C-alpha positions, 0 to 999 in steps of 0.5 A: 499500500502506498500511503506516502507522498511523492514517488516512493513507488515506480508505477511502471514497475508496479504495473509490470509486477501486477501483470506478471503476478496476479496473486500480488495486490496493491492498494493506492490513494497516492500516485507517482505523478499525481493526479495522473498515474502510469498507463495500464495501472487502472486496468490491473484487476489486482490493484484497488485504485482510489482518489486521494482520500487518506484524510477523509475521516471525521477526526482528520477533517475536523482537526483540519477545520479546527487548524484552519480556523485558528490560523485565520484568527492568528493571521487577523491578530498579526501572528503567523500560521501554524501547521500543527494542531 
């Protein structure tokens, strides 16, 4: 599973591996050259391809909203934005 950002997985090699090893499975929501993905990847039946949704939980999105609201208030008060919750 590729849950990292950036080119941690060489998708061309992954497509080749998936085609040559049908028992192998891959689940991805991050792509090497997002938003595009390597040719053939979406056609591999042993790959689960999702949009970039890793942060789509109530807890995470609530935290992101709170952080954004705090940063707006901080900026309006003349302070720097913070990227930590």
